[in-house]
C-alpha positions as CSV (number, residue, x, y, z in Angstrom):
1,M,45.4,144.1,-9.9
2,S,48.3,143.7,-7.5
3,T,50.5,140.6,-7.2
4,I,51.0,138.9,-3.9
5,I,54.5,137.5,-3.5
6,A,55.2,134.9,-0.9
7,L,58.4,135.4,0.9
8,V,60.2,132.1,1.3
9,P,63.0,132.0,3.9
10,D,66.3,131.3,2.3
11,P,68.1,128.7,4.4
12,D,71.5,129.8,3.1
13,R,71.0,133.5,4.0
14,E,73.1,134.7,6.9
15,P,71.5,137.1,9.4
16,T,72.3,140.8,8.8
17,A,74.3,142.9,11.3
18,A,71.0,144.6,12.4
19,E,69.4,141.2,13.1
20,L,72.4,140.1,15.1
21,N,72.5,143.3,17.0
22,A,68.7,143.0,17.8
23,I,69.4,139.5,19.2
24,A,72.3,140.7,21.2
25,V,70.3,143.5,22.7
26,E,67.5,141.1,23.8
27,T,69.8,138.3,25.1
28,P,69.8,139.5,28.7
29,L,66.0,139.5,28.8
30,I,65.8,136.0,27.3
31,A,68.3,134.7,29.8
32,A,66.4,136.2,32.7
33,E,63.1,134.7,31.4
34,V,64.8,131.3,31.1
35,E,66.2,131.6,34.7
36,L,62.8,132.4,36.1
37,L,61.3,129.5,34.2
38,D,64.0,127.1,35.5
39,A,63.3,128.3,39.1
40,Q,59.5,127.7,38.6
41,I,60.0,124.3,37.1
42,R,62.2,123.3,40.0
43,T,59.3,123.8,42.4
44,L,56.9,121.5,40.5
45,D,58.3,118.3,41.7
46,G,58.2,118.7,45.5
47,P,57.6,121.0,48.4
48,V,58.8,124.6,47.9
49,T,61.7,125.4,50.2
50,E,62.9,128.8,51.4
51,L,65.8,128.4,48.9
52,D,63.3,127.9,46.0
53,Q,61.4,131.0,47.1
54,Q,64.6,133.0,47.1
55,R,65.6,131.6,43.7
56,I,62.3,132.7,42.3
57,R,62.4,136.1,43.8
58,R,65.9,136.7,42.6
59,A,64.9,135.5,39.1
60,R,61.9,137.8,39.1
61,R,64.1,140.8,40.1
62,K,66.6,140.0,37.4
63,L,63.7,139.7,34.8
64,L,62.3,143.1,35.8
65,A,65.7,144.7,35.7
66,A,66.3,143.3,32.2
67,R,62.9,144.5,31.0
68,R,63.6,147.9,32.5
69,D,67.0,148.1,30.8
70,L,65.6,147.0,27.4
71,T,62.7,149.5,27.7
72,N,65.0,152.3,28.7
73,R,67.3,151.5,25.8
74,A,64.4,151.6,23.4
75,G,63.2,154.9,24.8
76,L,66.7,156.4,24.4
77,A,66.8,155.3,20.7
78,Q,63.4,156.9,20.0
79,T,64.2,160.2,21.7
80,G,67.7,160.4,20.3
81,G,69.3,160.1,23.7
82,A,67.5,162.9,25.5
83,A,65.5,161.5,28.3
């Protein structure tokens, strides 16, 4: 019979270098998602202006670019750099 051990997070444990690196790699994507969300929230209170539409389009383009960059980086890591 196997034993199941519950992993309890240790509040005193610092993140490893690999965990910090993973966070740093994803930070541009997270920032782009937040920027798009901010632009969308801004349009909830009143009529959507041309400036609001531009802000949303710009945020969407930035989000797509961040996703593309993250995907390309993951693809390079898997193939060893040969694309």
